[in-house]
C-alpha positions as a LaTeX table, in Angstrom:
\begin{tabular}{lrrr}
\hline
Residue & $x$ (\AA) & $y$ (\AA) & $z$ (\AA) \\
\hline
Met1 & $-0.52$ & 21.74 & 10.85 \\
Glu2 & $-3.64$ & 23.42 & 12.28 \\
His3 & $-2.70$ & 22.21 & 15.76 \\
Ile4 & 0.82 & 23.59 & 15.37 \\
Thr5 & $-0.50$ & 26.92 & 14.09 \\
Phe6 & $-2.88$ & 27.23 & 17.04 \\
Leu7 & $-0.16$ & 26.33 & 19.54 \\
Val8 & 2.27 & 28.81 & 18.01 \\
Ala9 & $-0.38$ & 31.52 & 18.34 \\
Val10 & $-0.88$ & 30.58 & 22.00 \\
Val11 & 2.86 & 30.73 & 22.64 \\
Ile12 & 3.13 & 34.15 & 20.96 \\
Ile13 & 0.25 & 35.50 & 23.07 \\
Thr14 & 1.88 & 34.06 & 26.20 \\
Ala15 & 5.21 & 35.64 & 25.23 \\
Leu16 & 3.51 & 39.02 & 24.91 \\
Ala17 & 1.88 & 38.43 & 28.31 \\
Phe18 & 5.36 & 37.89 & 29.75 \\
Asp19 & 6.48 & 41.09 & 28.03 \\
Phe20 & 3.58 & 42.90 & 29.71 \\
Thr21 & 4.66 & 41.62 & 33.15 \\
Asn22 & 8.23 & 42.60 & 32.30 \\
Gly23 & 7.00 & 46.13 & 31.66 \\
Phe24 & 5.27 & 46.71 & 34.99 \\
His25 & 7.88 & 44.69 & 36.86 \\
Asp26 & 10.70 & 46.89 & 35.56 \\
Thr27 & 9.10 & 50.35 & 35.47 \\
Ala28 & 10.89 & 51.00 & 38.75 \\
Asn29 & 14.25 & 50.65 & 37.05 \\
Ala30 & 13.71 & 53.84 & 35.08 \\
Met31 & 11.34 & 55.91 & 37.17 \\
Ala32 & 11.54 & 54.97 & 40.85 \\
Thr33 & 14.15 & 57.56 & 41.80 \\
Ser34 & 12.50 & 60.34 & 39.76 \\
Ile35 & 9.18 & 59.64 & 41.47 \\
Ala36 & 10.85 & 59.45 & 44.89 \\
Thr37 & 12.56 & 62.84 & 44.49 \\
Gly38 & 9.48 & 64.53 & 43.02 \\
Ala39 & 11.13 & 65.17 & 39.66 \\
Leu40 & 8.14 & 63.57 & 37.93 \\
Arg41 & 4.60 & 62.87 & 39.06 \\
Pro42 & 3.92 & 59.11 & 39.17 \\
Lys43 & 1.46 & 58.93 & 36.27 \\
Val44 & 3.54 & 61.25 & 34.09 \\
Ala45 & 6.64 & 59.17 & 34.83 \\
Val46 & 5.12 & 55.86 & 33.74 \\
Ala47 & 3.63 & 57.45 & 30.60 \\
Ile48 & 7.02 & 58.81 & 29.53 \\
Ser49 & 8.65 & 55.48 & 30.31 \\
Ala50 & 6.06 & 53.56 & 28.27 \\
Val51 & 6.58 & 55.71 & 25.16 \\
Leu52 & 10.36 & 55.45 & 25.36 \\
Asn53 & 10.29 & 51.69 & 25.98 \\
Leu54 & 8.38 & 51.38 & 22.72 \\
Ala55 & 10.88 & 53.58 & 20.91 \\
Gly56 & 13.84 & 51.67 & 22.35 \\
Ala57 & 12.48 & 48.38 & 21.01 \\
Phe58 & 13.32 & 49.51 & 17.47 \\
Leu59 & 16.94 & 50.49 & 18.11 \\
Ser60 & 18.64 & 47.08 & 18.09 \\
Val61 & 18.08 & 43.32 & 17.75 \\
Glu62 & 21.38 & 42.05 & 19.17 \\
Val63 & 19.89 & 40.84 & 22.46 \\
Ala64 & 16.99 & 39.20 & 20.60 \\
Lys65 & 19.49 & 37.18 & 18.56 \\
Thr66 & 21.26 & 36.13 & 21.77 \\
Ile67 & 18.02 & 34.45 & 22.87 \\
Ser68 & 16.70 & 33.10 & 19.57 \\
Gly69 & 20.01 & 31.57 & 18.52 \\
Gly70 & 22.37 & 32.03 & 21.45 \\
Ile71 & 21.49 & 30.36 & 24.74 \\
Ile72 & 19.19 & 27.77 & 23.14 \\
Asp73 & 20.24 & 25.55 & 20.22 \\
Glu74 & 17.46 & 26.21 & 17.73 \\
Ser75 & 18.40 & 23.08 & 15.76 \\
Ala76 & 18.19 & 20.74 & 18.77 \\
Gly77 & 14.48 & 20.02 & 18.43 \\
Val78 & 13.07 & 22.82 & 20.59 \\
His79 & 9.34 & 22.96 & 19.91 \\
Pro80 & 6.56 & 25.38 & 20.92 \\
Glu81 & 5.45 & 23.30 & 23.92 \\
Ile82 & 8.88 & 23.81 & 25.50 \\
Ile83 & 8.79 & 27.57 & 24.94 \\
Phe84 & 5.27 & 27.71 & 26.39 \\
Ala85 & 6.49 & 25.94 & 29.53 \\
Ala86 & 9.45 & 28.32 & 29.78 \\
Leu87 & 7.16 & 31.34 & 29.62 \\
Ala88 & 4.87 & 29.88 & 32.28 \\
Gly89 & 7.77 & 29.61 & 34.71 \\
Ala90 & 8.97 & 33.15 & 33.94 \\
Ile91 & 5.53 & 34.75 & 34.27 \\
Leu92 & 4.71 & 33.08 & 37.59 \\
Trp93 & 8.06 & 34.12 & 39.11 \\
Asn94 & 7.62 & 37.68 & 37.84 \\
Leu95 & 4.18 & 37.93 & 39.42 \\
Leu96 & 5.29 & 36.45 & 42.74 \\
Thr97 & 8.23 & 38.84 & 43.12 \\
Trp98 & 6.03 & 41.77 & 42.07 \\
Leu99 & 3.54 & 40.83 & 44.79 \\
Leu100 & 6.37 & 40.86 & 47.33 \\
Gly101 & 7.72 & 44.16 & 45.99 \\
Leu102 & 11.09 & 42.60 & 45.14 \\
Pro103 & 12.99 & 44.02 & 42.14 \\
Ser104 & 14.10 & 40.65 & 40.83 \\
Ser105 & 15.21 & 40.17 & 37.25 \\
Ser106 & 12.53 & 39.53 & 34.62 \\
Ser107 & 15.37 & 38.71 & 32.25 \\
His108 & 16.77 & 35.99 & 34.48 \\
Ala109 & 13.27 & 34.61 & 35.03 \\
Leu110 & 12.99 & 34.20 & 31.26 \\
Tyr111 & 16.47 & 32.71 & 30.93 \\
Gly112 & 15.82 & 30.31 & 33.79 \\
Gly113 & 12.52 & 29.28 & 32.23 \\
Leu114 & 14.11 & 28.63 & 28.84 \\
Ile115 & 16.99 & 26.66 & 30.32 \\
Gly116 & 14.82 & 24.56 & 32.65 \\
Ala117 & 12.22 & 23.74 & 30.00 \\
Thr118 & 14.87 & 22.92 & 27.38 \\
Leu119 & 16.78 & 20.61 & 29.72 \\
Val120 & 13.62 & 18.57 & 30.33 \\
Gly121 & 12.18 & 18.75 & 26.82 \\
Val122 & 15.37 & 18.36 & 24.76 \\
Gly123 & 18.30 & 17.54 & 27.00 \\
Val124 & 21.62 & 19.09 & 27.98 \\
His125 & 22.68 & 19.46 & 24.36 \\
Gly126 & 19.84 & 21.93 & 23.78 \\
Val127 & 21.49 & 24.65 & 25.91 \\
His128 & 24.63 & 26.56 & 24.93 \\
Phe129 & 26.12 & 26.81 & 28.40 \\
Glu130 & 29.15 & 28.77 & 27.21 \\
Thr131 & 26.80 & 31.51 & 26.00 \\
Val132 & 24.89 & 31.36 & 29.29 \\
Val133 & 28.14 & 31.99 & 31.15 \\
Thr134 & 29.59 & 34.70 & 28.91 \\
Lys135 & 26.45 & 36.66 & 28.04 \\
Ile136 & 24.24 & 36.11 & 31.10 \\
Leu137 & 26.06 & 35.01 & 34.27 \\
Ile138 & 29.18 & 37.16 & 33.97 \\
Pro139 & 27.17 & 40.31 & 33.09 \\
Ala140 & 24.83 & 39.51 & 36.00 \\
Leu141 & 27.78 & 39.65 & 38.40 \\
Ala142 & 29.66 & 42.52 & 36.79 \\
Ser143 & 26.90 & 44.93 & 35.77 \\
Pro144 & 25.61 & 45.97 & 39.23 \\
Val145 & 29.20 & 46.45 & 40.42 \\
Val146 & 30.13 & 48.58 & 37.39 \\
Ala147 & 26.91 & 50.62 & 37.65 \\
Gly148 & 27.35 & 51.00 & 41.40 \\
Leu149 & 30.93 & 52.26 & 41.10 \\
Ala150 & 29.99 & 54.66 & 38.29 \\
Ser151 & 27.02 & 55.94 & 40.30 \\
Trp152 & 29.11 & 56.31 & 43.46 \\
Gly153 & 31.70 & 58.38 & 41.58 \\
Ala154 & 29.07 & 60.50 & 39.85 \\
Thr155 & 27.29 & 61.16 & 43.15 \\
Arg156 & 30.50 & 62.21 & 44.87 \\
Leu157 & 31.29 & 64.51 & 41.96 \\
Ala158 & 27.80 & 66.02 & 41.99 \\
Tyr159 & 28.02 & 66.82 & 45.69 \\
Arg160 & 31.50 & 68.29 & 45.28 \\
Ile161 & 30.49 & 70.52 & 42.35 \\
Thr162 & 27.39 & 71.82 & 44.15 \\
Arg163 & 29.01 & 72.12 & 47.58 \\
Gly164 & 28.47 & 75.88 & 47.83 \\
Ala165 & 25.03 & 76.03 & 46.16 \\
Ser166 & 21.75 & 76.28 & 48.00 \\
Ala167 & 19.60 & 73.19 & 48.41 \\
Gly168 & 16.75 & 74.79 & 46.46 \\
Thr169 & 18.92 & 75.60 & 43.46 \\
Thr170 & 20.55 & 72.16 & 43.29 \\
Gly171 & 17.20 & 70.45 & 43.80 \\
Arg172 & 15.55 & 72.23 & 40.88 \\
Gly173 & 18.50 & 71.74 & 38.57 \\
Phe174 & 18.98 & 68.06 & 39.24 \\
Arg175 & 15.25 & 67.34 & 39.07 \\
Leu176 & 15.29 & 68.72 & 35.53 \\
Gly177 & 18.33 & 66.56 & 34.84 \\
Gln178 & 16.46 & 63.55 & 36.20 \\
Val179 & 13.72 & 63.98 & 33.62 \\
Ala180 & 16.35 & 63.49 & 30.91 \\
Ser181 & 18.31 & 60.73 & 32.66 \\
Ala182 & 15.20 & 58.72 & 33.59 \\
Ser183 & 14.00 & 59.02 & 30.01 \\
Leu184 & 17.31 & 57.62 & 28.79 \\
Val185 & 16.99 & 54.66 & 31.18 \\
Ser186 & 13.55 & 53.93 & 29.70 \\
Leu187 & 14.94 & 54.11 & 26.17 \\
Ala188 & 17.80 & 51.80 & 27.15 \\
His189 & 15.37 & 49.42 & 28.84 \\
Gly190 & 13.44 & 49.13 & 25.59 \\
Thr191 & 16.60 & 48.28 & 23.67 \\
Asn192 & 17.40 & 45.46 & 26.12 \\
Asp193 & 14.28 & 43.98 & 27.70 \\
Ala194 & 11.77 & 44.31 & 24.84 \\
Gln195 & 14.22 & 42.38 & 22.69 \\
Lys196 & 14.04 & 39.36 & 24.96 \\
Thr197 & 10.43 & 38.74 & 24.04 \\
Met198 & 11.30 & 39.34 & 20.39 \\
Gly199 & 13.89 & 36.60 & 20.73 \\
Val200 & 11.39 & 34.18 & 22.29 \\
Ile201 & 8.80 & 34.78 & 19.57 \\
Thr202 & 11.46 & 34.44 & 16.87 \\
Leu203 & 12.64 & 31.18 & 18.46 \\
Thr204 & 9.03 & 29.95 & 18.42 \\
Leu205 & 8.62 & 30.78 & 14.73 \\
Ile206 & 11.91 & 29.06 & 13.92 \\
Ser207 & 10.88 & 25.97 & 15.90 \\
Ala208 & 7.60 & 25.83 & 13.96 \\
Gly209 & 9.35 & 26.20 & 10.61 \\
Ser210 & 7.88 & 29.64 & 9.90 \\
Leu211 & 11.33 & 31.28 & 9.89 \\
Gly212 & 14.74 & 30.00 & 8.89 \\
Ala213 & 17.51 & 29.36 & 11.40 \\
Gly214 & 19.33 & 32.53 & 12.40 \\
Ala215 & 16.55 & 34.84 & 11.17 \\
Asn216 & 16.12 & 38.30 & 12.65 \\
Pro217 & 12.79 & 39.21 & 14.29 \\
Pro218 & 10.20 & 40.33 & 11.70 \\
Val219 & 8.92 & 43.89 & 11.98 \\
Trp220 & 5.55 & 42.78 & 13.37 \\
Val221 & 7.36 & 40.93 & 16.16 \\
Val222 & 9.38 & 44.04 & 17.04 \\
Leu223 & 6.24 & 46.20 & 17.06 \\
Ser224 & 4.11 & 43.80 & 19.11 \\
Ala225 & 6.86 & 43.26 & 21.70 \\
Gly226 & 7.42 & 47.01 & 21.98 \\
Leu227 & 3.69 & 47.68 & 22.44 \\
Ala228 & 3.34 & 44.93 & 25.06 \\
Ile229 & 6.21 & 46.15 & 27.23 \\
Ala230 & 5.01 & 49.75 & 26.84 \\
Ala231 & 1.50 & 48.79 & 28.01 \\
Gly232 & 2.93 & 46.95 & 31.01 \\
Thr233 & 5.15 & 49.91 & 31.84 \\
Tyr234 & 2.16 & 52.25 & 31.87 \\
Met235 & 0.49 & 50.00 & 34.47 \\
Gly236 & 3.12 & 51.21 & 36.90 \\
Gly237 & 4.40 & 48.28 & 38.96 \\
Trp238 & 3.97 & 50.50 & 42.01 \\
Arg239 & 5.02 & 47.89 & 44.58 \\
Ile240 & 8.52 & 47.64 & 43.13 \\
Ile241 & 8.72 & 51.39 & 42.54 \\
Arg242 & 8.20 & 51.83 & 46.29 \\
Thr243 & 11.06 & 49.45 & 47.09 \\
Met244 & 13.48 & 50.96 & 44.56 \\
Gly245 & 12.61 & 54.59 & 45.25 \\
Lys246 & 12.29 & 54.55 & 49.04 \\
Gly247 & 13.34 & 51.13 & 50.27 \\
Leu248 & 17.08 & 51.04 & 49.61 \\
Thr249 & 17.99 & 54.57 & 50.59 \\
Asp250 & 16.50 & 58.06 & 50.82 \\
Ile251 & 17.22 & 59.45 & 47.36 \\
Glu252 & 17.61 & 63.15 & 46.63 \\
Pro253 & 17.86 & 64.69 & 43.13 \\
Arg254 & 21.66 & 64.66 & 42.89 \\
Gln255 & 21.74 & 60.96 & 43.70 \\
Gly256 & 18.84 & 60.15 & 41.38 \\
Phe257 & 20.50 & 61.88 & 38.44 \\
Ala258 & 23.80 & 60.09 & 39.09 \\
Ser259 & 22.27 & 56.62 & 39.43 \\
Glu260 & 20.12 & 56.97 & 36.31 \\
Thr261 & 23.00 & 58.26 & 34.19 \\
Ala262 & 25.27 & 55.42 & 35.30 \\
Ala263 & 22.57 & 52.81 & 34.63 \\
Thr264 & 21.88 & 54.15 & 31.15 \\
Ser265 & 25.54 & 53.95 & 30.17 \\
Val266 & 25.87 & 50.33 & 31.30 \\
Ile267 & 22.60 & 49.16 & 29.69 \\
Leu268 & 23.23 & 50.78 & 26.30 \\
Ala269 & 26.80 & 49.46 & 26.14 \\
Ser270 & 25.62 & 45.95 & 26.99 \\
Ser271 & 22.76 & 46.03 & 24.48 \\
His272 & 25.22 & 47.00 & 21.75 \\
Met273 & 27.33 & 43.94 & 22.60 \\
Gly274 & 24.34 & 41.60 & 22.80 \\
Phe275 & 24.66 & 40.93 & 26.54 \\
Gly276 & 21.33 & 39.85 & 28.01 \\
Leu277 & 21.92 & 41.57 & 31.30 \\
Ser278 & 19.32 & 42.42 & 33.90 \\
Thr279 & 18.31 & 46.07 & 33.92 \\
Thr280 & 17.07 & 45.46 & 37.46 \\
His281 & 20.57 & 44.48 & 38.60 \\
Val282 & 22.07 & 47.51 & 36.86 \\
Cys283 & 19.61 & 50.04 & 38.25 \\
Thr284 & 19.75 & 48.59 & 41.75 \\
Gly285 & 23.53 & 48.82 & 41.65 \\
Gly286 & 23.15 & 52.44 & 40.59 \\
Val287 & 20.82 & 53.25 & 43.49 \\
Leu288 & 23.14 & 51.57 & 45.99 \\
Gly289 & 26.13 & 53.45 & 44.59 \\
Ala290 & 24.24 & 56.73 & 44.83 \\
Gly291 & 23.25 & 56.00 & 48.42 \\
Leu292 & 26.83 & 55.25 & 49.42 \\
Gly293 & 28.18 & 58.23 & 47.47 \\
Ala294 & 26.20 & 60.78 & 49.48 \\
Pro295 & 27.99 & 62.52 & 52.37 \\
Asp296 & 26.20 & 60.41 & 54.99 \\
Gly297 & 26.45 & 57.25 & 52.83 \\
Arg298 & 23.45 & 55.39 & 54.24 \\
Val299 & 21.75 & 52.31 & 52.77 \\
Arg300 & 19.14 & 49.92 & 54.16 \\
Trp301 & 21.18 & 46.75 & 53.89 \\
Ser302 & 18.32 & 44.54 & 55.10 \\
Val303 & 16.33 & 45.50 & 51.99 \\
Ala304 & 19.40 & 45.03 & 49.79 \\
Arg305 & 19.93 & 41.53 & 51.21 \\
Arg306 & 16.33 & 40.54 & 50.42 \\
Met307 & 16.83 & 41.71 & 46.85 \\
Val308 & 20.08 & 39.77 & 46.44 \\
Tyr309 & 18.40 & 36.62 & 47.75 \\
Ala310 & 15.67 & 37.07 & 45.14 \\
Trp311 & 18.32 & 37.56 & 42.44 \\
Leu312 & 20.08 & 34.35 & 43.41 \\
Met313 & 16.81 & 32.41 & 43.42 \\
Thr314 & 15.41 & 33.71 & 40.14 \\
Leu315 & 17.23 & 31.52 & 37.61 \\
Pro316 & 16.83 & 28.23 & 39.50 \\
Ala317 & 13.29 & 28.96 & 40.71 \\
Ala318 & 11.92 & 29.93 & 37.30 \\
Gly319 & 13.88 & 27.06 & 35.76 \\
Thr320 & 12.40 & 24.53 & 38.18 \\
Val321 & 8.83 & 25.68 & 37.54 \\
Ala322 & 9.44 & 25.66 & 33.80 \\
Ala323 & 11.00 & 22.20 & 33.97 \\
Gly324 & 7.90 & 20.85 & 35.70 \\
Ala325 & 5.69 & 22.60 & 33.17 \\
Ala326 & 7.74 & 21.16 & 30.30 \\
Trp327 & 7.31 & 17.63 & 31.69 \\
Ile328 & 3.53 & 18.12 & 31.92 \\
Ala329 & 3.33 & 19.73 & 28.46 \\
Gly330 & 5.30 & 16.81 & 27.06 \\
Leu331 & 2.38 & 14.51 & 27.85 \\
Gly332 & 0.46 & 15.84 & 24.85 \\
Asp333 & $-2.42$ & 18.21 & 24.19 \\
Ala334 & $-3.95$ & 17.54 & 27.60 \\
Gly335 & $-0.64$ & 18.37 & 29.25 \\
Val336 & $-0.37$ & 21.69 & 27.41 \\
Ala337 & $-3.93$ & 22.50 & 28.52 \\
Val338 & $-3.05$ & 21.68 & 32.14 \\
Val339 & $-0.05$ & 24.03 & 32.01 \\
Gly340 & $-2.30$ & 26.76 & 30.61 \\
Val341 & $-4.86$ & 26.25 & 33.40 \\
Leu342 & $-2.13$ & 26.32 & 36.07 \\
Leu343 & $-0.66$ & 29.51 & 34.60 \\
Val344 & $-4.01$ & 31.30 & 34.52 \\
Ser345 & $-5.05$ & 30.14 & 37.99 \\
Gly346 & $-1.66$ & 31.03 & 39.51 \\
Ser347 & $-1.70$ & 34.48 & 37.92 \\
Thr348 & $-5.26$ & 35.10 & 39.10 \\
Thr349 & $-4.38$ & 34.06 & 42.65 \\
Val350 & $-1.47$ & 36.51 & 42.78 \\
Trp351 & $-3.62$ & 39.34 & 41.43 \\
Leu352 & $-6.42$ & 38.70 & 43.94 \\
Thr353 & $-3.90$ & 38.57 & 46.78 \\
Ser354 & $-2.44$ & 41.92 & 45.68 \\
Arg355 & $-5.88$ & 43.55 & 46.00 \\
Arg356 & $-5.85$ & 43.06 & 49.76 \\
Arg357 & $-3.22$ & 45.79 & 50.17 \\
Pro358 & $-3.16$ & 47.73 & 46.91 \\
Val359 & $-0.28$ & 50.03 & 46.02 \\
His360 & $-0.99$ & 52.69 & 43.41 \\
Ser361 & 0.20 & 56.06 & 42.16 \\
Gly362 & $-1.50$ & 57.83 & 45.05 \\
Asn363 & 0.28 & 56.01 & 47.86 \\
Val364 & 3.51 & 54.78 & 46.28 \\
Val365 & 5.67 & 57.31 & 48.16 \\
Thr366 & 3.48 & 57.96 & 51.17 \\
Asp367 & 1.76 & 55.03 & 52.89 \\
Asp368 & 3.57 & 52.05 & 54.41 \\
Gly369 & 6.96 & 53.39 & 53.49 \\
Pro370 & 10.19 & 51.91 & 54.81 \\
Ala371 & 11.51 & 52.62 & 58.24 \\
Pro372 & 13.57 & 55.82 & 58.38 \\
Leu373 & 17.30 & 55.44 & 58.10 \\
Pro374 & 19.17 & 55.82 & 61.38 \\
Thr375 & 20.57 & 59.24 & 62.12 \\
Ala376 & 23.39 & 60.35 & 64.36 \\
Pro377 & 22.37 & 60.51 & 68.04 \\
Ala378 & 21.41 & 63.93 & 69.36 \\
Pro379 & 24.02 & 65.64 & 71.55 \\
Leu380 & 23.60 & 65.24 & 75.30 \\
Pro381 & 22.08 & 68.26 & 77.05 \\
Gln382 & 24.50 & 70.64 & 78.75 \\
Thr383 & 24.30 & 70.43 & 82.56 \\
Gly384 & 26.62 & 73.30 & 83.38 \\
Ile385 & 28.87 & 70.98 & 85.44 \\
Ala386 & 32.49 & 70.93 & 84.36 \\
Ala387 & 33.97 & 67.57 & 83.48 \\
\hline
\end{tabular}
């Protein structure tokens, strides 16, 4: 019993570590466009986002129940070693994509880790594949399209309404609007992503016999998950903020307000229905829709392609790492210790590598930015010779 209690504590700490990486990995979802347009200073933006992520964690538990009793069969013999392996795969993928500045899905990294580890540790019967399809894969495909279309329409409408206004007036007004819309994205992010860690911890407690099957997350689980994701959010995740705010397109306040409003609507609706969608997919779709909805309609498709590749790789990559970790952890106490050492050493290596070219609040929108978007060619000089 003492061994189980210690292992459960280790798994809970690891789950909160994942939640922390989720926070700084996904800060860009809420605040990248507001930082890019100057609506909020970088440090102020991440502070607001952190507080609202914490508040959002208390608004719902539907997504948490999707994880704790939805995609994984909690009665199939899932034990803490499997969940530990799943978290190892998710954390390492999160850190790698953060290092590369790719806004991949923390949610899908977690889902992939849980599925891969469960397949190795329990078998095919341990995964509810129908739930995976209906509440994860279909939303993953539909949500960026829905958010992108909504953002495109809102951007077109914003430009039409403000067609006769001066740039200074529209800029000030929409920057103020962005403060509200970005705050709503952060609140929505808390209702969706913080719950995923709640679900993992609840699943761990159920697997250890500390909670009954189908139990809701206890209050201390909700609070600890909310605090962990808020702390990670305050760290900034500046590499991904640079990609989201400046990499996909050159965002101005009207576009930022439209993309954030569209993303909030999609995330809150999905959280209410218990869909474990990726807020990264939603917010990226919103940014792309806003870029295409502007009069010049320009997007850096090379950056978008890199992001889509990362999206497609996330579930299988995290699942493969977690499957290997589950096999090692299944060898006994020594195996669990080996997984822990590999997780710590891998995380340390990524952090040390990131220090070679640090990105922080002072250079997130200035140094090493993306190449400028192409503009229309300048008119040929007049020669005075008739055609």
